Every structure is written in structure tokens, then in C-alpha cells.
N, C-alpha and C positions, 0 to 999 in steps of 0.2 A: 535284268531278271535276279538276284543276290539272296544267298538264303542266307538264316541268321546269325551263324558260324561264322562270320565274316572277319578274317586274318588279313591282310594287305601282303600280298608279296611284287614286288616290281618286275618285269620280265622287260630287261634291257633292250629288246631285239625290237617293241611295241610301245614301251612306255605304259603301258596297262598293268592296272593293277586287279591282281587275282587272286580270290581264295585258295588254299591249299590243296582244296578237292576243287576244282574250277566248274562253277555252274553260273551257263552259257545262253542267252536268247541263241534262235537259229539266224539271224541276226546278225550278231556279235561271231559268231560261227564261220559267217561265210564272208563276213571281210579278214579274219585271220584264218584260214582255213589251214596252209600248210602250216605255217608257225604253229597251230597249235596239234595239228599232227606229228608236226619235229619233237614238241615238249613231251608228246606223250609217250613218244616212241625213248626217247632220250631219260624220260625221271621214270616213267611207270606210273605216276600220277593219273588216274580215271577222270574224264571231261564228261559232265551230264551238261546236258541239251535240252531245255524246256523248250516245247512246241504246243503251243493252246496247253492244254490238261495233260499232255503225257511229257515225261520224263525220259529222257535217250542216253544214252551210255556210250562213251570211248573208251577204251580198254585196251592195254597190249594184248595178244596174242602172242603166247610165249608158244603154244603146240597148233600144228595147222586143225585149219576145223573139221570134222570129221564128214565123209559125203551122207548125201542126202540118205541115202542106200542104206547107210552104218546107222543112220538117226531114227529110222523106222521101228516101231515098237512091234514086237511080235503077238499076234493076235492068231493065235491055234485054235482056237473056234468059227472063227470069219467062215472057213468053209470045210461043209463037213459032209466027207466021203471022197471018195478018189477024184483028185483033180483030171487026171486024165481020162475020164468019161467023159469031161467036160470039153475036153478038148475034140475029141472024135464024135458031139453029139452032134445030129443035122436039127440043125437050125432054119432052114429053108421053110418051113412050113411057119415056123412065127415072125420071120422077117420080111415087112412091109414096107420099103422104101420111099 
């Protein structure tokens, strides 16, 4: 699948034409995964992959991704009261395995 703004560029390693912001199908990505990843790493040009109705993007990451804990949203009103009270609460009457 090719977008309307097609500007051919020849990749000498695969002799396949790509446009400046590459848009590929998942099948084309599978055929040339390592070459495409190398090209993104070298040039910094992102690659879009069309899979069904979704578009995915491979972009170079200049800095390491944040940990899952760092990405959590603060929810100050999620727990009302003293959290220590929950830890020491007796749940044996409620627990029915």
C-alpha cells in the first residue's frame, strides 16, 4: 500500500522503491525487516506499517523508554483514607475461597 504523496527513492540494497516517509504493508515489512530497521536507525526516517485498518509506526528512540511505573498516572482520589488501615484489616470474614 502506497500513500498519495509517492516520491520514489531507490534503496540500493533491495532495489525496491520507497517514498520519503515509507508506508509499507506488514508483508513487505516481513520480507525486509532487518534492512528496514537498519535504514530507520541510520536515517531517522520513520516507517509506517499498514495492518488492516490500523497504521503502526517504527521510529528511532533517542532516549530509553520510561518504565511502566514511571508512566502510571497519579490518582490521588483513588484511595480515600489511610492505606495502612487496609493492610491491617481482617478480611477473614469476607474471604470465601
